[in-house]
C-alpha positions as YAML, in Angstrom:
chain: A
units: angstrom
residues:
- id: 1
  name: MET
  ca: [195.92, 58.66, 137.86]
- id: 2
  name: GLY
  ca: [199.09, 56.76, 138.41]
- id: 3
  name: ASN
  ca: [202.65, 57.65, 137.61]
- id: 4
  name: ALA
  ca: [204.85, 55.50, 139.82]
- id: 5
  name: ALA
  ca: [208.53, 54.94, 138.98]
- id: 6
  name: GLY
  ca: [208.15, 56.28, 135.46]
- id: 7
  name: GLY
  ca: [205.15, 54.05, 134.74]
- id: 8
  name: ARG
  ca: [201.70, 55.01, 133.59]
- id: 9
  name: ILE
  ca: [198.36, 53.29, 133.71]
- id: 10
  name: ALA
  ca: [197.46, 52.37, 130.16]
- id: 11
  name: ALA
  ca: [194.21, 50.52, 130.86]
- id: 12
  name: THR
  ca: [191.92, 49.52, 133.70]
- id: 13
  name: ALA
  ca: [189.68, 46.46, 133.89]
- id: 14
  name: ARG
  ca: [186.74, 46.18, 136.20]
- id: 15
  name: PRO
  ca: [184.37, 43.23, 136.51]
- id: 16
  name: ASN
  ca: [180.90, 43.36, 135.06]
- id: 17
  name: ARG
  ca: [178.98, 44.30, 138.22]
- id: 18
  name: LEU
  ca: [175.59, 43.29, 136.81]
- id: 19
  name: LEU
  ca: [176.84, 39.79, 135.97]
- id: 20
  name: THR
  ca: [178.50, 39.44, 139.36]
- id: 21
  name: ILE
  ca: [175.43, 40.61, 141.26]
- id: 22
  name: GLY
  ca: [173.26, 38.29, 139.16]
- id: 23
  name: HIS
  ca: [175.38, 35.24, 140.04]
- id: 24
  name: LEU
  ca: [175.52, 36.30, 143.68]
- id: 25
  name: VAL
  ca: [171.73, 36.54, 143.84]
- id: 26
  name: VAL
  ca: [171.22, 33.19, 142.08]
- id: 27
  name: TRP
  ca: [173.55, 31.28, 144.40]
- id: 28
  name: SER
  ca: [172.22, 33.03, 147.50]
- id: 29
  name: VAL
  ca: [168.61, 32.22, 146.60]
- id: 30
  name: ALA
  ca: [169.62, 28.63, 145.83]
- id: 31
  name: ALA
  ca: [171.28, 28.35, 149.25]
- id: 32
  name: VAL
  ca: [168.16, 29.66, 151.02]
- id: 33
  name: VAL
  ca: [165.73, 27.47, 149.04]
- id: 34
  name: LEU
  ca: [167.86, 24.34, 149.51]
- id: 35
  name: SER
  ca: [168.26, 25.07, 153.23]
- id: 36
  name: CYS
  ca: [164.48, 25.37, 153.62]
- id: 37
  name: ALA
  ca: [163.95, 22.17, 151.61]
- id: 38
  name: ALA
  ca: [166.54, 20.33, 153.73]
- id: 39
  name: PHE
  ca: [164.74, 21.49, 156.91]
- id: 40
  name: VAL
  ca: [161.37, 20.26, 155.64]
- id: 41
  name: VAL
  ca: [162.51, 16.98, 154.05]
- id: 42
  name: HIS
  ca: [165.32, 16.18, 156.54]
- id: 43
  name: SER
  ca: [167.69, 15.20, 153.73]
- id: 44
  name: GLY
  ca: [171.46, 15.26, 154.14]
- id: 45
  name: VAL
  ca: [171.92, 15.67, 150.39]
- id: 46
  name: LEU
  ca: [169.95, 18.93, 150.44]
- id: 47
  name: VAL
  ca: [172.04, 20.19, 153.39]
- id: 48
  name: VAL
  ca: [175.22, 19.56, 151.38]
- id: 49
  name: ALA
  ca: [173.69, 21.22, 148.29]
- id: 50
  name: ALA
  ca: [172.72, 24.26, 150.40]
- id: 51
  name: GLY
  ca: [176.27, 24.48, 151.74]
- id: 52
  name: VAL
  ca: [177.74, 24.29, 148.23]
- id: 53
  name: SER
  ca: [175.35, 27.00, 147.03]
- id: 54
  name: ALA
  ca: [176.31, 29.26, 149.94]
- id: 55
  name: LEU
  ca: [180.00, 28.67, 149.20]
- id: 56
  name: LEU
  ca: [179.47, 29.57, 145.53]
- id: 57
  name: ALA
  ca: [177.63, 32.75, 146.55]
- id: 58
  name: VAL
  ca: [180.58, 33.80, 148.70]
- id: 59
  name: LEU
  ca: [183.01, 32.89, 145.91]
- id: 60
  name: TRP
  ca: [181.14, 34.97, 143.30]
- id: 61
  name: GLY
  ca: [180.95, 37.89, 145.70]
- id: 62
  name: TRP
  ca: [184.67, 37.78, 146.42]
- id: 63
  name: LEU
  ca: [185.74, 37.32, 142.80]
- id: 64
  name: GLY
  ca: [183.44, 40.02, 141.52]
- id: 65
  name: PHE
  ca: [184.03, 42.71, 144.08]
- id: 66
  name: VAL
  ca: [187.60, 42.07, 145.18]
- id: 67
  name: GLY
  ca: [189.53, 39.79, 142.88]
- id: 68
  name: GLN
  ca: [189.06, 40.98, 139.32]
- id: 69
  name: VAL
  ca: [190.13, 44.62, 139.27]
- id: 70
  name: ALA
  ca: [193.27, 44.88, 137.11]
- id: 71
  name: GLN
  ca: [195.47, 47.69, 135.83]
- id: 72
  name: LEU
  ca: [197.86, 47.60, 132.90]
- id: 73
  name: TRP
  ca: [200.97, 49.62, 133.78]
- id: 74
  name: LEU
  ca: [203.56, 50.56, 131.19]
- id: 75
  name: THR
  ca: [207.08, 51.57, 132.19]
- id: 76
  name: PRO
  ca: [209.95, 52.24, 129.80]
- id: 77
  name: ASP
  ca: [211.25, 48.71, 130.45]
- id: 78
  name: SER
  ca: [208.24, 46.50, 131.21]
- id: 79
  name: LEU
  ca: [204.51, 45.94, 131.04]
- id: 80
  name: GLU
  ca: [202.93, 45.08, 134.38]
- id: 81
  name: LEU
  ca: [199.50, 43.58, 134.84]
- id: 82
  name: ARG
  ca: [198.62, 44.53, 138.41]
- id: 83
  name: ARG
  ca: [195.79, 42.56, 139.95]
- id: 84
  name: ARG
  ca: [195.15, 40.68, 143.19]
- id: 85
  name: LEU
  ca: [195.30, 37.22, 141.63]
- id: 86
  name: ARG
  ca: [198.28, 36.28, 139.46]
- id: 87
  name: PRO
  ca: [199.94, 39.63, 138.71]
- id: 88
  name: TYR
  ca: [202.76, 39.47, 136.19]
- id: 89
  name: SER
  ca: [205.32, 41.53, 134.34]
- id: 90
  name: ILE
  ca: [206.69, 41.24, 130.79]
- id: 91
  name: ARG
  ca: [209.90, 42.97, 129.74]
- id: 92
  name: ARG
  ca: [209.55, 45.23, 126.70]
- id: 93
  name: VAL
  ca: [212.43, 43.53, 124.87]
- id: 94
  name: ASP
  ca: [210.61, 40.17, 125.18]
- id: 95
  name: VAL
  ca: [207.50, 41.40, 123.34]
- id: 96
  name: LEU
  ca: [207.70, 40.42, 119.67]
- id: 97
  name: ALA
  ca: [204.27, 41.57, 118.48]
- id: 98
  name: VAL
  ca: [200.95, 42.98, 119.67]
- id: 99
  name: HIS
  ca: [197.59, 42.19, 118.10]
- id: 100
  name: GLY
  ca: [193.96, 41.52, 118.90]
- id: 101
  name: ASN
  ca: [192.59, 38.01, 119.40]
- id: 102
  name: ILE
  ca: [191.18, 38.29, 115.86]
- id: 103
  name: GLU
  ca: [194.41, 38.77, 113.95]
- id: 104
  name: GLY
  ca: [194.44, 41.81, 111.69]
- id: 105
  name: ARG
  ca: [191.10, 43.04, 113.05]
- id: 106
  name: PRO
  ca: [191.59, 44.98, 116.31]
- id: 107
  name: MET
  ca: [188.16, 46.60, 115.85]
- id: 108
  name: TRP
  ca: [186.55, 43.13, 116.01]
- id: 109
  name: SER
  ca: [188.75, 41.81, 118.82]
- id: 110
  name: ASP
  ca: [187.73, 41.42, 122.44]
- id: 111
  name: GLN
  ca: [191.22, 40.90, 123.80]
- id: 112
  name: VAL
  ca: [194.79, 42.10, 123.27]
- id: 113
  name: VAL
  ca: [197.42, 39.39, 122.73]
- id: 114
  name: LEU
  ca: [201.14, 39.90, 123.33]
- id: 115
  name: GLU
  ca: [203.42, 37.59, 121.36]
- id: 116
  name: THR
  ca: [206.61, 36.82, 123.29]
- id: 117
  name: ALA
  ca: [209.48, 34.41, 122.79]
- id: 118
  name: THR
  ca: [207.78, 32.01, 125.23]
- id: 119
  name: GLY
  ca: [204.38, 32.17, 123.51]
- id: 120
  name: ALA
  ca: [201.20, 34.23, 123.32]
- id: 121
  name: ARG
  ca: [200.02, 36.08, 126.46]
- id: 122
  name: PRO
  ca: [196.40, 37.25, 126.17]
- id: 123
  name: LEU
  ca: [195.59, 40.23, 128.37]
- id: 124
  name: PRO
  ca: [192.27, 40.39, 130.24]
- id: 125
  name: GLY
  ca: [189.44, 42.52, 128.89]
- id: 126
  name: PHE
  ca: [189.83, 46.20, 129.70]
- id: 127
  name: THR
  ca: [187.47, 49.16, 129.52]
- id: 128
  name: GLU
  ca: [189.62, 50.36, 126.61]
- id: 129
  name: ARG
  ca: [189.00, 48.38, 123.44]
- id: 130
  name: PRO
  ca: [191.80, 46.49, 121.65]
- id: 131
  name: ALA
  ca: [191.46, 49.01, 118.80]
- id: 132
  name: GLU
  ca: [192.75, 51.67, 121.25]
- id: 133
  name: LEU
  ca: [195.28, 49.52, 123.10]
- id: 134
  name: VAL
  ca: [197.00, 47.77, 120.17]
- id: 135
  name: PRO
  ca: [198.43, 50.99, 118.62]
- id: 136
  name: LEU
  ca: [199.42, 52.26, 122.08]
- id: 137
  name: LEU
  ca: [201.22, 49.01, 122.90]
- id: 138
  name: GLU
  ca: [202.86, 48.84, 119.47]
- id: 139
  name: ARG
  ca: [204.32, 52.33, 120.01]
- id: 140
  name: TRP
  ca: [205.46, 51.31, 123.47]
- id: 141
  name: VAL
  ca: [207.18, 48.17, 122.14]
- id: 142
  name: ALA
  ca: [208.96, 50.20, 119.45]
- id: 143
  name: THR
  ca: [210.01, 53.19, 121.57]
- id: 144
  name: GLY
  ca: [209.46, 52.43, 125.25]
- id: 145
  name: HIS
  ca: [207.39, 55.61, 125.50]
- id: 146
  name: VAL
  ca: [203.76, 55.76, 126.58]
- id: 147
  name: ALA
  ca: [202.03, 58.28, 124.32]
- id: 148
  name: ARG
  ca: [199.03, 58.96, 126.54]
- id: 149
  name: GLN
  ca: [197.90, 58.25, 130.05]
- id: 150
  name: GLY
  ca: [194.80, 56.16, 130.39]
- id: 151
  name: PRO
  ca: [192.19, 56.19, 133.13]
- id: 152
  name: GLY
  ca: [193.21, 56.05, 136.77]
...
């Protein structure tokens, strides 16, 4: 559990491992099959296709197992989305409203959306549902206090 510089982890996102492994297997099998076909047929196009498939397998593996883990940190002054690719921070005073991607229906929503002066900032999907995060973030916007500590 984190509590660094007055901040607390409010939510944690992890990639869907089954989906990631599925894509990794598909692209790996495609690379092997296309490599074998290129060897038998002696076609340059199949060699290129096998290389592209192998590259996609590596990409899916990296994105799924390294790149997509994210944590939502709340401090009294800012919200920080900590992840390997494109982390960002939003000051609490800049947040105008918090809602789900289906306005007025956080139970039906898949994503939390922060309305700021510069526009809407959708947050990635977290293990906590928008129905849990929207009230927590609304309290945080109003008071700057995090009512509970989420998973670590």
